[in-house]
RONUTI-466682 format. One record per residue (C-alpha): residue in one letter; y negated, z negated, x negated. Coordinates in steps of 0.1 Angstrom, whole numbers. Layout:
<sites>
SITE   residu   north      up    east
SITE        a       Y       Z       X
...
</sites>
This chain:
<sites>
SITE   residu   north      up    east
SITE        m    -507   -1127   -1095
SITE        i    -511   -1109   -1128
SITE        l    -547   -1099   -1135
SITE        s    -559   -1068   -1153
SITE        n    -562   -1087   -1185
SITE        n    -525   -1099   -1183
SITE        i    -534   -1134   -1174
SITE        e    -514   -1150   -1146
SITE        i    -533   -1168   -1119
SITE        s    -517   -1186   -1090
SITE        n    -524   -1173   -1055
SITE        e    -534   -1209   -1047
SITE        a    -561   -1208   -1073
SITE        i    -574   -1174   -1060
SITE        a    -573   -1188   -1024
SITE        y    -593   -1218   -1035
SITE        n    -619   -1196   -1051
SITE        l    -621   -1174   -1020
SITE        k    -626   -1205    -999
SITE        r    -655   -1216   -1022
SITE        l    -671   -1182   -1020
SITE        t    -666   -1182    -982
SITE        n    -686   -1215    -981
SITE        q    -713   -1201   -1003
SITE        i    -716   -1170    -981
SITE        y    -718   -1191    -949
SITE        k    -745   -1212    -965
SITE        l    -767   -1181    -969
SITE        l    -774   -1184    -931
SITE        p    -791   -1218    -930
SITE        n    -808   -1211    -963
SITE        r    -825   -1180    -949
SITE        e    -834   -1198    -916
SITE        e    -850   -1226    -936
SITE        n    -868   -1203    -960
SITE        i    -848   -1216    -989
SITE        d    -839   -1191   -1017
SITE        w    -809   -1171   -1004
SITE        q    -812   -1140   -1026
SITE        t    -804   -1157   -1059
SITE        p    -771   -1173   -1045
SITE        l    -764   -1139   -1029
SITE        s    -767   -1122   -1063
SITE        t    -743   -1147   -1078
SITE        i    -718   -1141   -1051
SITE        v    -720   -1103   -1056
SITE        e    -715   -1108   -1093
SITE        e    -684   -1129   -1087
SITE        f    -668   -1104   -1064
SITE        a    -676   -1076   -1088
SITE        g    -658   -1096   -1115
SITE        m    -629   -1102   -1091
SITE        s    -627   -1064   -1085
SITE        r    -624   -1058   -1122
SITE        l    -597   -1084   -1126
SITE        m    -577   -1074   -1095
SITE        p    -578   -1036   -1094
SITE        r    -551   -1035   -1067
SITE        q    -575   -1053   -1043
SITE        q    -604   -1030   -1048
SITE        e    -599   -1014   -1014
SITE        n    -605   -1048    -999
SITE        i    -632   -1060   -1022
SITE        f    -653   -1028   -1021
SITE        p    -664   -1030    -985
SITE        l    -672   -1067    -990
SITE        l    -694   -1058   -1020
SITE        c    -712   -1031   -1000
SITE        k    -720   -1055    -972
SITE        l    -731   -1083    -995
SITE        e    -753   -1059   -1015
SITE        g    -768   -1046    -983
SITE        l    -779   -1081    -973
SITE        h    -806   -1078   -1000
SITE        s    -824   -1052    -979
SITE        l    -824   -1073    -947
SITE        t    -855   -1094    -955
SITE        g    -876   -1089    -924
SITE        e    -878   -1113    -894
SITE        d    -865   -1085    -872
SITE        d    -835   -1081    -895
SITE        f    -821   -1116    -890
SITE        f    -796   -1107    -862
SITE        q    -782   -1079    -884
SITE        y    -782   -1103    -914
SITE        r    -762   -1129    -894
SITE        r    -738   -1103    -881
SITE        t    -732   -1089    -916
SITE        i    -725   -1125    -929
SITE        f    -698   -1129    -903
SITE        e    -684   -1094    -911
SITE        c    -682   -1105    -948
SITE        l    -663   -1137    -938
SITE        n    -638   -1116    -919
SITE        l    -634   -1093    -949
SITE        i    -627   -1123    -971
SITE        q    -599   -1133    -947
SITE        v    -584   -1098    -950
SITE        l    -585   -1101    -988
SITE        k    -568   -1136    -986
SITE        d    -541   -1122    -963
SITE        s    -535   -1092    -987
SITE        i    -532   -1115   -1017
SITE        e    -508   -1138    -999
SITE        g    -487   -1107    -991
SITE        e    -483   -1098   -1028
</sites>
């Protein structure tokens, strides 16, 4: 895939990075359950997807809803919000799969 800055990156490298980010997102669940800092890693994940969006403008329609959901997790801090937090994490993981499938189709 040719990125916006005319650098070519293999689809395998992108898939590897998406797998790494998938693992980081999934890890947010036990971190929150165990009262370990989950907001700092979440901010880093959002930053990485924002950078990916700039580098892969043709994928913005797939990355944008993912960024919206990830950013929304910052507001789900109450004990009563955990079910919605958990559901949103799994929705994000599904959106990453959609992104992977789209990249493989290019």
